[in-house]
MARLUM-830149 format. One record per residue (C-alpha): residue number from 0; x, y, z. Coordinates in Angstrom, 2 decimals, decimal comma. Example, Ala and Ser with C-alpha at 12.3 -4.5 7.8 and 13.67 -1.06 7.14 Angstrom:
2
{atom 0; {12,30; -4,50; 7,80}}
{atom 1; {13,67; -1,06; 7,14}}
# end
This chain:
476
{atom 0; {-39,50; -32,41; 23,48}}
{atom 1; {-38,25; -28,90; 24,27}}
{atom 2; {-35,02; -29,50; 22,34}}
{atom 3; {-37,04; -30,76; 19,37}}
{atom 4; {-39,19; -27,61; 19,38}}
{atom 5; {-36,11; -25,37; 19,50}}
{atom 6; {-34,52; -27,16; 16,56}}
{atom 7; {-37,76; -27,00; 14,57}}
{atom 8; {-38,14; -23,28; 15,29}}
{atom 9; {-34,60; -22,56; 14,19}}
{atom 10; {-35,07; -24,53; 10,99}}
{atom 11; {-38,17; -22,48; 10,14}}
{atom 12; {-36,31; -19,16; 10,24}}
{atom 13; {-35,51; -17,51; 6,88}}
{atom 14; {-32,06; -18,43; 5,61}}
{atom 15; {-30,91; -14,80; 5,67}}
{atom 16; {-31,64; -14,53; 9,40}}
{atom 17; {-28,83; -16,96; 10,14}}
{atom 18; {-26,00; -14,48; 9,50}}
{atom 19; {-26,29; -10,88; 10,65}}
{atom 20; {-23,60; -8,38; 9,65}}
{atom 21; {-23,42; -4,60; 9,86}}
{atom 22; {-21,70; -1,65; 8,21}}
{atom 23; {-22,37; 1,45; 10,31}}
{atom 24; {-21,92; 4,47; 8,06}}
{atom 25; {-22,77; 6,70; 11,01}}
{atom 26; {-19,68; 5,61; 12,94}}
{atom 27; {-16,51; 6,75; 11,22}}
{atom 28; {-13,17; 5,39; 12,33}}
{atom 29; {-9,99; 6,72; 10,68}}
{atom 30; {-9,97; 9,09; 7,70}}
{atom 31; {-9,13; 7,26; 4,49}}
{atom 32; {-6,28; 8,62; 2,34}}
{atom 33; {-6,74; 6,06; -0,42}}
{atom 34; {-5,34; 2,99; -2,13}}
{atom 35; {-2,12; 3,28; -4,07}}
{atom 36; {0,14; 1,91; -6,78}}
{atom 37; {3,90; 1,55; -7,18}}
{atom 38; {6,00; 1,38; -10,35}}
{atom 39; {9,43; -0,18; -9,66}}
{atom 40; {12,16; 0,60; -12,18}}
{atom 41; {15,63; -0,21; -10,75}}
{atom 42; {15,50; -2,50; -7,69}}
{atom 43; {18,50; -4,84; -7,76}}
{atom 44; {21,31; -4,29; -10,26}}
{atom 45; {24,75; -3,73; -8,72}}
{atom 46; {26,12; -2,22; -11,95}}
{atom 47; {23,64; -0,05; -13,82}}
{atom 48; {25,92; 0,54; -16,83}}
{atom 49; {26,39; -3,18; -17,37}}
{atom 50; {22,81; -4,10; -16,47}}
{atom 51; {20,34; -1,20; -16,78}}
{atom 52; {17,51; -3,07; -15,08}}
{atom 53; {13,93; -1,97; -15,81}}
{atom 54; {11,68; -4,19; -13,72}}
{atom 55; {8,42; -2,39; -14,49}}
{atom 56; {8,59; -3,23; -18,19}}
{atom 57; {7,25; -0,08; -19,85}}
{atom 58; {10,52; 0,23; -21,79}}
{atom 59; {9,60; -2,90; -23,78}}
{atom 60; {6,19; -1,65; -24,93}}
{atom 61; {4,89; 0,58; -27,69}}
{atom 62; {3,40; 3,89; -26,64}}
{atom 63; {-0,06; 2,62; -27,58}}
{atom 64; {0,28; -0,37; -25,25}}
{atom 65; {1,61; 1,80; -22,44}}
{atom 66; {-1,41; 4,07; -22,77}}
{atom 67; {-3,72; 1,06; -22,54}}
{atom 68; {-2,10; -0,02; -19,29}}
{atom 69; {-2,30; 3,51; -17,89}}
{atom 70; {-6,02; 3,60; -18,68}}
{atom 71; {-6,52; 0,31; -16,85}}
{atom 72; {-4,87; 1,80; -13,79}}
{atom 73; {-5,74; 5,52; -13,74}}
{atom 74; {-8,56; 5,85; -16,28}}
{atom 75; {-12,29; 6,34; -15,84}}
{atom 76; {-12,90; 2,60; -15,73}}
{atom 77; {-9,60; 1,74; -14,04}}
{atom 78; {-8,36; 1,26; -10,51}}
{atom 79; {-8,35; 5,02; -9,84}}
{atom 80; {-5,75; 5,05; -7,04}}
{atom 81; {-5,19; 8,13; -4,91}}
{atom 82; {-1,71; 7,26; -3,63}}
{atom 83; {1,57; 6,55; -5,42}}
{atom 84; {4,91; 5,30; -4,11}}
{atom 85; {8,11; 6,25; -5,94}}
{atom 86; {11,55; 4,84; -5,13}}
{atom 87; {14,78; 6,84; -4,85}}
{atom 88; {17,45; 4,45; -6,13}}
{atom 89; {21,19; 4,28; -5,41}}
{atom 90; {22,46; 5,72; -8,70}}
{atom 91; {21,57; 9,42; -8,71}}
{atom 92; {24,80; 10,99; -7,40}}
{atom 93; {28,27; 9,58; -8,01}}
{atom 94; {29,92; 11,37; -5,10}}
{atom 95; {28,79; 13,47; -2,15}}
{atom 96; {28,19; 17,04; -3,20}}
{atom 97; {28,50; 16,08; -6,85}}
{atom 98; {26,07; 16,66; -9,71}}
{atom 99; {22,71; 14,90; -9,56}}
{atom 100; {21,34; 12,71; -12,31}}
{atom 101; {17,75; 12,12; -11,33}}
{atom 102; {16,59; 11,20; -14,82}}
{atom 103; {18,59; 8,28; -16,24}}
{atom 104; {17,36; 5,59; -13,86}}
{atom 105; {13,83; 6,90; -13,32}}
{atom 106; {12,48; 7,56; -16,82}}
{atom 107; {9,63; 5,04; -16,81}}
{atom 108; {8,66; 5,49; -13,19}}
{atom 109; {8,31; 9,24; -13,74}}
{atom 110; {6,39; 8,66; -16,97}}
{atom 111; {4,02; 6,30; -15,14}}
{atom 112; {3,32; 8,84; -12,41}}
{atom 113; {3,06; 11,87; -14,70}}
{atom 114; {0,57; 10,13; -16,99}}
{atom 115; {-1,33; 8,85; -13,98}}
{atom 116; {-1,53; 12,32; -12,46}}
{atom 117; {-2,99; 13,72; -15,70}}
{atom 118; {-5,78; 11,14; -15,66}}
{atom 119; {-6,39; 11,54; -11,94}}
{atom 120; {-6,85; 15,29; -12,21}}
{atom 121; {-8,97; 14,92; -15,34}}
{atom 122; {-11,39; 12,87; -13,19}}
{atom 123; {-11,45; 15,68; -10,65}}
{atom 124; {-9,52; 13,62; -8,10}}
{atom 125; {-6,21; 14,14; -6,30}}
{atom 126; {-2,99; 12,20; -5,75}}
{atom 127; {-0,46; 12,07; -2,92}}
{atom 128; {3,06; 10,68; -3,36}}
{atom 129; {5,42; 9,06; -0,89}}
{atom 130; {8,98; 8,59; -2,11}}
{atom 131; {11,17; 5,98; -0,43}}
{atom 132; {14,96; 5,78; -0,21}}
{atom 133; {15,40; 2,33; -1,77}}
{atom 134; {19,05; 2,37; -0,75}}
{atom 135; {21,82; 4,97; -0,46}}
{atom 136; {24,65; 5,50; -2,93}}
{atom 137; {27,81; 3,51; -2,25}}
{atom 138; {29,59; 6,58; -0,88}}
{atom 139; {27,07; 6,89; 1,97}}
{atom 140; {27,94; 3,45; 3,37}}
{atom 141; {30,89; 2,37; 5,47}}
{atom 142; {31,60; -0,39; 2,95}}
{atom 143; {31,69; 2,02; -0,06}}
{atom 144; {29,91; -0,35; -2,43}}
{atom 145; {26,32; -0,56; -3,66}}
{atom 146; {24,16; -2,17; -1,01}}
{atom 147; {26,71; -1,68; 1,72}}
{atom 148; {25,19; -2,59; 5,05}}
{atom 149; {26,04; 0,34; 7,34}}
{atom 150; {25,57; 4,08; 7,12}}
{atom 151; {28,80; 6,07; 7,29}}
{atom 152; {28,05; 8,64; 10,03}}
{atom 153; {30,35; 11,12; 8,31}}
{atom 154; {28,04; 10,99; 5,27}}
{atom 155; {24,69; 11,26; 7,10}}
{atom 156; {24,18; 14,91; 6,22}}
{atom 157; {25,21; 14,34; 2,60}}
{atom 158; {22,66; 11,52; 2,42}}
{atom 159; {20,10; 14,00; 3,72}}
{atom 160; {20,94; 16,29; 0,81}}
{atom 161; {20,58; 13,30; -1,52}}
{atom 162; {16,98; 12,89; -0,36}}
{atom 163; {16,28; 16,61; -0,48}}
{atom 164; {17,69; 16,94; -4,00}}
{atom 165; {15,35; 14,21; -5,24}}
{atom 166; {12,27; 15,69; -3,58}}
{atom 167; {12,98; 19,16; -4,95}}
{atom 168; {13,51; 17,69; -8,41}}
{atom 169; {10,16; 15,88; -8,30}}
{atom 170; {8,28; 18,88; -6,94}}
{atom 171; {9,97; 21,77; -8,76}}
{atom 172; {10,90; 20,29; -12,12}}
{atom 173; {8,45; 17,40; -12,51}}
{atom 174; {5,58; 19,20; -10,71}}
{atom 175; {4,63; 16,04; -8,84}}
{atom 176; {2,72; 16,29; -5,52}}
{atom 177; {5,26; 14,66; -3,19}}
{atom 178; {3,89; 14,76; 0,34}}
{atom 179; {6,18; 12,38; 2,24}}
{atom 180; {9,72; 11,03; 2,13}}
{atom 181; {10,45; 7,63; 3,66}}
{atom 182; {13,87; 6,67; 5,02}}
{atom 183; {14,33; 3,04; 4,06}}
{atom 184; {13,15; -0,16; 2,42}}
{atom 185; {12,99; -3,04; 4,96}}
{atom 186; {16,09; -1,66; 6,65}}
{atom 187; {15,52; -3,62; 9,84}}
{atom 188; {16,42; -6,93; 8,20}}
{atom 189; {20,09; -7,25; 9,21}}
{atom 190; {20,23; -10,90; 8,11}}
{atom 191; {20,31; -9,89; 4,45}}
{atom 192; {24,05; -9,31; 4,86}}
{atom 193; {26,82; -11,55; 6,18}}
{atom 194; {27,57; -11,06; 9,87}}
{atom 195; {30,78; -9,14; 9,14}}
{atom 196; {29,10; -6,93; 6,53}}
{atom 197; {31,93; -7,53; 4,07}}
{atom 198; {29,74; -8,17; 1,04}}
{atom 199; {26,50; -6,84; -0,44}}
{atom 200; {24,63; -10,05; 0,31}}
{atom 201; {22,77; -12,26; -2,13}}
{atom 202; {22,09; -10,96; -5,65}}
{atom 203; {18,37; -11,72; -5,28}}
{atom 204; {17,94; -9,00; -2,65}}
{atom 205; {16,81; -5,54; -3,59}}
{atom 206; {18,36; -2,33; -2,31}}
{atom 207; {18,40; -1,38; 1,36}}
{atom 208; {20,65; -0,36; 4,24}}
{atom 209; {20,60; -1,58; 7,83}}
{atom 210; {18,76; 1,03; 9,92}}
{atom 211; {18,86; 0,36; 13,69}}
{atom 212; {16,02; 2,04; 15,64}}
{atom 213; {18,26; 4,71; 17,18}}
{atom 214; {19,63; 5,62; 13,75}}
{atom 215; {16,09; 6,09; 12,41}}
{atom 216; {15,26; 8,57; 15,17}}
{atom 217; {18,49; 10,52; 14,84}}
{atom 218; {18,22; 10,75; 11,06}}
{atom 219; {14,59; 11,92; 11,12}}
{atom 220; {15,53; 14,71; 13,55}}
{atom 221; {18,47; 15,81; 11,41}}
{atom 222; {16,54; 15,57; 8,16}}
{atom 223; {13,62; 17,61; 9,51}}
{atom 224; {15,96; 20,53; 10,25}}
{atom 225; {17,56; 20,24; 6,81}}
{atom 226; {14,26; 20,03; 4,95}}
{atom 227; {12,84; 23,02; 6,80}}
{atom 228; {15,90; 25,05; 5,85}}
{atom 229; {15,54; 23,88; 2,22}}
{atom 230; {11,96; 25,15; 1,98}}
{atom 231; {10,31; 21,72; 2,36}}
{atom 232; {8,41; 22,30; 5,58}}
{atom 233; {5,25; 20,88; 4,00}}
{atom 234; {6,88; 17,51; 3,16}}
{atom 235; {6,53; 14,99; 5,97}}
{atom 236; {9,13; 12,42; 7,02}}
{atom 237; {8,36; 8,77; 7,71}}
{atom 238; {10,48; 6,35; 9,81}}
{atom 239; {11,06; 4,08; 6,83}}
{atom 240; {9,39; 0,79; 6,04}}
{atom 241; {10,02; -2,33; 8,09}}
{atom 242; {9,01; -5,62; 6,49}}
{atom 243; {5,78; -5,75; 8,45}}
{atom 244; {3,88; -3,96; 11,20}}
{atom 245; {4,74; -6,66; 13,73}}
{atom 246; {8,45; -5,93; 13,36}}
{atom 247; {7,80; -2,18; 13,57}}
{atom 248; {6,69; -2,79; 17,16}}
{atom 249; {8,48; -5,98; 18,26}}
{atom 250; {11,89; -5,06; 16,85}}
{atom 251; {11,91; -1,77; 18,73}}
{atom 252; {11,24; 0,88; 16,08}}
{atom 253; {7,99; 2,29; 17,42}}
{atom 254; {9,21; 2,19; 21,07}}
{atom 255; {12,46; 3,96; 20,15}}
{atom 256; {10,58; 6,76; 18,42}}
{atom 257; {8,05; 6,96; 21,27}}
{atom 258; {10,94; 7,59; 23,69}}
{atom 259; {12,65; 10,15; 21,42}}
{atom 260; {10,62; 13,35; 21,59}}
{atom 261; {12,64; 15,09; 18,87}}
{atom 262; {12,20; 12,16; 16,47}}
{atom 263; {8,51; 11,86; 17,23}}
{atom 264; {8,05; 15,58; 16,61}}
{atom 265; {9,95; 15,28; 13,31}}
{atom 266; {7,73; 12,51; 11,92}}
{atom 267; {4,88; 13,29; 9,53}}
{atom 268; {3,54; 9,82; 8,71}}
{atom 269; {3,87; 6,29; 10,13}}
{atom 270; {4,86; 3,73; 7,50}}
{atom 271; {5,69; 0,06; 7,21}}
{atom 272; {5,31; -2,76; 4,76}}
{atom 273; {2,55; -5,20; 5,60}}
{atom 274; {3,93; -8,62; 4,65}}
{atom 275; {2,23; -11,03; 7,03}}
{atom 276; {3,03; -14,69; 7,48}}
{atom 277; {1,99; -16,07; 10,84}}
{atom 278; {3,63; -15,57; 14,22}}
{atom 279; {7,29; -15,99; 15,11}}
{atom 280; {10,61; -14,18; 14,93}}
{atom 281; {10,29; -12,97; 11,36}}
{atom 282; {6,63; -12,38; 10,65}}
{atom 283; {3,44; -11,60; 12,49}}
{atom 284; {-0,16; -10,77; 11,77}}
{atom 285; {-1,85; -7,41; 11,41}}
{atom 286; {-0,16; -5,89; 14,46}}
{atom 287; {-1,34; -2,36; 15,16}}
{atom 288; {0,45; -1,89; 18,48}}
{atom 289; {3,23; 0,27; 17,04}}
{atom 290; {0,77; 2,65; 15,41}}
{atom 291; {-1,31; 2,77; 18,59}}
{atom 292; {1,79; 3,50; 20,69}}
{atom 293; {2,86; 6,50; 18,61}}
{atom 294; {-0,69; 7,82; 18,48}}
{atom 295; {-0,71; 7,96; 22,28}}
{atom 296; {1,48; 11,04; 22,04}}
{atom 297; {0,49; 12,16; 18,54}}
{atom 298; {-3,08; 11,03; 17,90}}
{atom 299; {-3,26; 12,96; 14,62}}
{atom 300; {-0,59; 10,84; 12,94}}
{atom 301; {-1,72; 8,84; 9,94}}
{atom 302; {-0,29; 5,47; 8,89}}
{atom 303; {0,16; 3,89; 5,45}}
{atom 304; {1,00; 0,33; 4,50}}
{atom 305; {3,49; 1,06; 1,72}}
{atom 306; {3,94; -2,46; 0,36}}
{atom 307; {2,25; -5,83; 0,80}}
{atom 308; {1,90; -9,10; -1,05}}
{atom 309; {-0,73; -9,79; -3,69}}
{atom 310; {-0,87; -13,30; -2,23}}
{atom 311; {-2,67; -15,76; -4,49}}
{atom 312; {-4,51; -12,86; -6,17}}
{atom 313; {-7,84; -14,03; -4,78}}
{atom 314; {-10,31; -13,10; -2,04}}
{atom 315; {-7,58; -13,77; 0,52}}
{atom 316; {-5,66; -10,78; -0,86}}
{atom 317; {-8,60; -8,50; -0,04}}
{atom 318; {-8,94; -10,13; 3,38}}
{atom 319; {-5,29; -9,16; 3,96}}
{atom 320; {-6,13; -5,57; 3,00}}
{atom 321; {-9,00; -5,68; 5,47}}
{atom 322; {-6,52; -6,66; 8,17}}
{atom 323; {-4,33; -3,66; 7,37}}
{atom 324; {-7,34; -1,33; 7,67}}
{atom 325; {-9,10; -2,72; 10,74}}
{atom 326; {-6,22; -4,51; 12,49}}
{atom 327; {-3,36; -2,04; 12,02}}
{atom 328; {-5,76; 0,89; 11,52}}
{atom 329; {-3,94; 2,41; 8,58}}
{atom 330; {-5,19; 5,31; 6,48}}
{atom 331; {-3,84; 4,02; 3,16}}
{atom 332; {-2,65; 0,82; 1,47}}
{atom 333; {-0,15; 0,49; -1,40}}
{atom 334; {0,65; -3,07; -2,55}}
{atom 335; {3,96; -4,11; -4,10}}
{atom 336; {4,60; -3,22; -7,76}}
{atom 337; {1,30; -2,90; -9,61}}
{atom 338; {2,96; -3,26; -13,02}}
{atom 339; {5,82; -5,72; -13,33}}
{atom 340; {7,75; -8,16; -15,45}}
{atom 341; {8,86; -11,67; -14,47}}
{atom 342; {12,54; -10,71; -14,52}}
{atom 343; {13,32; -10,46; -10,82}}
{atom 344; {16,80; -11,86; -10,21}}
{atom 345; {16,49; -15,30; -8,62}}
{atom 346; {12,71; -15,49; -9,04}}
{atom 347; {10,25; -13,00; -7,57}}
{atom 348; {9,26; -13,81; -3,95}}
{atom 349; {6,05; -11,82; -4,58}}
{atom 350; {4,98; -12,89; -8,07}}
{atom 351; {1,42; -11,61; -7,80}}
{atom 352; {0,50; -8,27; -9,32}}
{atom 353; {-2,23; -6,41; -11,19}}
{atom 354; {-0,64; -6,07; -14,64}}
{atom 355; {1,97; -8,49; -15,97}}
{atom 356; {4,21; -7,04; -18,69}}
{atom 357; {5,53; -9,71; -21,06}}
{atom 358; {8,84; -8,37; -22,31}}
{atom 359; {9,29; -10,76; -25,22}}
{atom 360; {6,25; -9,39; -27,02}}
{atom 361; {5,80; -5,99; -25,40}}
{atom 362; {2,27; -7,00; -24,44}}
{atom 363; {0,50; -7,36; -21,10}}
{atom 364; {-2,06; -9,35; -19,11}}
{atom 365; {-4,56; -8,18; -16,52}}
{atom 366; {-4,18; -10,77; -13,77}}
{atom 367; {-6,82; -11,71; -11,17}}
{atom 368; {-5,02; -9,42; -8,72}}
{atom 369; {-6,12; -6,47; -10,83}}
{atom 370; {-9,80; -7,27; -10,49}}
{atom 371; {-9,69; -8,16; -6,79}}
{atom 372; {-7,82; -4,92; -6,11}}
{atom 373; {-10,37; -2,97; -8,11}}
{atom 374; {-13,05; -4,18; -5,71}}
{atom 375; {-11,55; -2,00; -2,96}}
{atom 376; {-10,00; 0,84; -4,95}}
{atom 377; {-13,40; 1,71; -6,44}}
{atom 378; {-14,93; 1,75; -2,97}}
{atom 379; {-12,42; 3,73; -0,88}}
{atom 380; {-11,28; 7,10; -2,24}}
{atom 381; {-9,19; 9,82; -0,57}}
{atom 382; {-11,17; 11,85; 1,95}}
{atom 383; {-13,66; 9,12; 2,74}}
{atom 384; {-13,72; 7,50; 6,18}}
{atom 385; {-13,41; 3,90; 7,27}}
{atom 386; {-16,81; 2,84; 8,61}}
{atom 387; {-17,22; 0,64; 11,65}}
{atom 388; {-18,23; -2,94; 10,81}}
{atom 389; {-19,49; -5,99; 12,65}}
{atom 390; {-18,55; -9,07; 10,68}}
{atom 391; {-17,08; -12,57; 10,89}}
{atom 392; {-20,39; -14,41; 11,18}}
{atom 393; {-20,69; -17,17; 8,61}}
{atom 394; {-17,08; -16,59; 7,57}}
{atom 395; {-17,86; -13,29; 5,83}}
{atom 396; {-15,75; -10,17; 6,28}}
{atom 397; {-16,56; -6,53; 5,56}}
{atom 398; {-14,79; -3,30; 4,68}}
{atom 399; {-16,83; -0,10; 4,86}}
{atom 400; {-16,13; 3,38; 3,49}}
{atom 401; {-18,36; 6,31; 4,42}}
{atom 402; {-18,69; 9,23; 2,01}}
{atom 403; {-17,55; 11,65; 4,72}}
{atom 404; {-18,64; 14,70; 2,73}}
{atom 405; {-16,79; 13,77; -0,46}}
{atom 406; {-18,34; 13,31; -3,90}}
{atom 407; {-17,89; 9,56; -3,50}}
{atom 408; {-20,89; 7,55; -2,28}}
{atom 409; {-21,00; 5,24; 0,73}}
{atom 410; {-19,62; 1,82; -0,16}}
{atom 411; {-18,85; -1,50; 1,43}}
{atom 412; {-17,08; -4,70; 0,44}}
{atom 413; {-18,14; -8,27; 1,27}}
{atom 414; {-15,34; -10,87; 1,35}}
{atom 415; {-15,98; -14,61; 1,22}}
{atom 416; {-12,73; -16,59; 1,33}}
{atom 417; {-14,45; -19,94; 1,85}}
{atom 418; {-15,13; -22,61; -0,76}}
{atom 419; {-18,88; -22,40; -0,13}}
{atom 420; {-21,43; -19,66; -0,84}}
{atom 421; {-22,52; -17,69; 2,21}}
{atom 422; {-25,81; -15,87; 2,87}}
{atom 423; {-26,15; -12,77; 5,01}}
{atom 424; {-28,37; -9,89; 6,01}}
{atom 425; {-26,15; -6,80; 6,09}}
{atom 426; {-27,49; -3,87; 8,11}}
{atom 427; {-26,42; -0,47; 6,78}}
{atom 428; {-27,32; 2,17; 9,41}}
{atom 429; {-26,15; 5,71; 8,83}}
{atom 430; {-26,54; 5,77; 5,05}}
{atom 431; {-29,16; 7,72; 3,15}}
{atom 432; {-29,01; 5,32; 0,23}}
{atom 433; {-32,11; 3,31; -0,55}}
{atom 434; {-30,23; 0,91; -2,77}}
{atom 435; {-26,72; -0,19; -3,71}}
{atom 436; {-25,20; -1,27; -7,01}}
{atom 437; {-23,05; -4,39; -6,71}}
{atom 438; {-19,89; -5,42; -8,58}}
{atom 439; {-18,21; -8,77; -8,05}}
{atom 440; {-14,97; -10,61; -8,68}}
{atom 441; {-14,86; -14,37; -8,13}}
{atom 442; {-13,31; -17,43; -9,72}}
{atom 443; {-15,41; -16,88; -12,83}}
{atom 444; {-16,08; -13,13; -12,74}}
{atom 445; {-13,88; -10,07; -13,22}}
{atom 446; {-15,42; -6,98; -11,59}}
{atom 447; {-18,76; -7,86; -13,11}}
{atom 448; {-22,00; -5,99; -12,43}}
{atom 449; {-23,96; -8,10; -9,96}}
{atom 450; {-27,25; -6,21; -9,77}}
{atom 451; {-29,05; -3,59; -7,72}}
{atom 452; {-29,89; -4,34; -4,09}}
{atom 453; {-32,63; -2,51; -2,22}}
{atom 454; {-32,25; -1,58; 1,43}}
{atom 455; {-35,23; -3,21; 3,15}}
{atom 456; {-35,85; -2,74; 6,88}}
{atom 457; {-32,39; -1,19; 7,11}}
{atom 458; {-30,54; -4,13; 5,59}}
{atom 459; {-29,48; -5,79; 2,35}}
{atom 460; {-29,85; -9,52; 1,81}}
{atom 461; {-27,06; -11,13; -0,17}}
{atom 462; {-25,56; -14,50; -1,03}}
{atom 463; {-21,80; -14,26; -1,60}}
{atom 464; {-20,34; -16,89; -3,96}}
{atom 465; {-17,30; -18,86; -2,83}}
{atom 466; {-13,91; -17,10; -3,05}}
{atom 467; {-15,60; -13,87; -4,03}}
{atom 468; {-15,36; -10,17; -3,26}}
{atom 469; {-18,42; -7,99; -3,86}}
{atom 470; {-18,45; -4,21; -3,71}}
{atom 471; {-21,70; -2,37; -2,97}}
{atom 472; {-21,79; 1,29; -4,00}}
{atom 473; {-24,67; 3,52; -2,91}}
{atom 474; {-26,95; 4,35; -5,82}}
{atom 475; {-27,78; 8,02; -6,51}}
# end
């Protein structure tokens, strides 16, 4: 009889009482630097004169079409990113100490960023740029060919000047706000070359160089001295970008830097890619141990995920972003190329994106990834703070962004990756807002207005459709 009464009592409760979630806007975690975008121009070609690769695709479009795409990304109704990643390719100096050509292979990437910066500042917002050494010129490698595996120690300082020359060009001539320079692109992955290092590896691979942990620390220390002498004291150095945060810890990069006081002192930002894929030798989950380790000695260090997959361009993509924020505890997230063609040599291993450029017609498509990404980019702006959340009940996940004194209102994101709708009561302590405006992307909706929700007894009641992401933005 007692069991029957308990079951009957539970059944009589309101449906919304079954799942209790919370976004605590009064408890700020890490400062949020923003979401970002990345235009990739020259990632693979081994002979630029014979094959002047332009992966991003702007070169195939009319100026009118390019402007449309730029509005979708940087405009008043666009993604409105606060971070940008720019690659430094292998082609910008033919010989050490020789003349630089920073322009030939970077035309469309620079155009993308310059036009984006105009729109960002017109909105009254700011932008920060990280530029990554995609791979060194052939002369900087022991092998002396493009995509040689090993750094020639005799050319280490000249490679430092290669990086410095690019940063000064972007800052002084292009007037772009470069804040960080990153040492490598997935340079831990030694298996992308044959064991003897005698060839450049498979043609499907993009540029990189093998960077052992000790080499990362030594190069950061050297480069910091060189950049200070070159008048770039305000540009931070990152330890490069391993394939994922799990490797950054498990493959020895974070521990090596932790043990090297000079390297740790030289570092300005922690970076890695965030490609997850289960446990094992090659991939792991949202592993924040490397970031936590370095913050033991330098708690002020920020961390950015500088590339990650778009996945299936659905709610799972946003769940992955949530893992970067709350699992790794990063301060910024930049997915892989936001604008791209389908012309990756050998077939793109990360075919998802926001904007697909169709080269044959010079036209474009906004893919589902665009709208799912917009759900978070329009919630978390630079200067806001990540808010503490309590989630997981009923299969729902949350991301919270507190205003933190910026012009941007409190906001939170509800993620439902299941195939069933889910109901919840979401407590929102710490906000002054009496109501929130909702916008939703799901299988049948593309960042669509989903109504106004009143805060009642400190909470919002909401039913999240299956495979949906809903953003709640505090109403004025």
